[in-house]
N, C-alpha and C positions, 0 to 999 in steps of 0.2 A: 504494500500500500504506500503511495507516495507520502512523503513528509508533509504534514499539514492537513491530510485528508481526514484524520480522526477528529481534530477540532472542528473542521467544517461540518462533518456529519453531526457532531454533538450540538453545534450551534443550530443546525436545521431542526433537530429534534426538539430542542428547547423552545425555539421560535414557534414551531407548530403547536406545541402543547400550551403556549401562552396565547395563541390566537383565539379570538372569540369564535364561537361555533356558528354564528350567523346573526342576522339582525333580529330585533325584538319582534318585528312583523313576521319573520320566518318562523320564530318560535311559537308565536300565537297561532299561526296557520297550521303548524305541525300538531299543536295541542288539539285544535278543532278537527283536523283530519283524523287523529287518533280517536276522538270522541265519536265522530260520525261512523268510523269503521266499527267501533265497539257496538254502536247502536245497530248497524247493519248486521253484525254477527250475532246480535241478541245477547251480548255479554254484559249482563246487568252489573256485575261486580266491577268490570272495567269502566263502564259508563259512570258509575258512582265514584270511581277513582279520579275522574276528571271534574268532579263537582267540588265547590267550596264547602267548607265545614258546615255552614248553615244548612245546606241541602243534605249532607251525609248524616247529620244528627237526627233528622226527622224520619228515620226508617227508609232510607234511600232505596235499598234493594227492593223492598216491598212496593214502594211508590212507582218504581220503574218496571214492574212485572208485566205491564201491558205490552205484549209482543207486537200488536198492531201499531202502537205508538212508536215503539223502537224501530219498526220497519219503515215507518214514515220518516223518522229522523235519519235513518240510514240512507235515504235518498236526498238528503239536504245538500244544497249548494251553499258554500261558505265564501264570503268575501271579507277579508280583514280591512277594517276601516282605520280609525284613529288608534294609535298606540302611544301612550305616554309612559315611556320606559322608566323615567325618573319617579313618577308616582306609582308605577306598577299597575297601571290600568289600561284596558283595551276595549274597544267597541268592535263588534263583529256583526255584519249583516248575514242572517241565516234565512235561506229560502227553502221552504218545504212544499210538497204538493198539497194543495188545498182541496176543498169541496168542489166537485165538478171539474177537477183537473186544473183549476186555476192556481197558480203559485201564490203562496203567502209568505211575505218577507217581514221579519222583525229584527230588532237590534238586541244583541246579547252583550252582556258586560262580563269581562274576564278580569281577574286580579292575579297578581304574581305573589305566590306564597312559597317561601323557601326555594326560590328559583324556578318553580313550576307555575305555568299558567293554568288557572282553574276557573270554571264557569261560576260566576257569582249571581247573575241575573239572566233569566231566560225570557225573551220576548218583552220588549219595551215598546 
């Protein structure tokens, strides 16, 4: 190995490990994608894992046991709107199939808790 190659490799590894994983918008989008996938899969435990504590404390898994509702959420389209990374808040527009096939859009609020984005308010 050429002289100086080891320090260069170490520098590259250290730099890569210190780089941010992505933007806050990307992180919010990934959290919502995981939520929609869990709903589509009917994975109630995973759905509840994406909810803020206020939702989890009220019997989350029992409240999400309606498979038809989960299936509808599993078809949701998600568009990340405003993300205030400093305040740890985000607004996401969620569109789901509505009655008569007409889409219904509402704004959801997410909060960052211990580095993870969680759903704090559904449909505003």
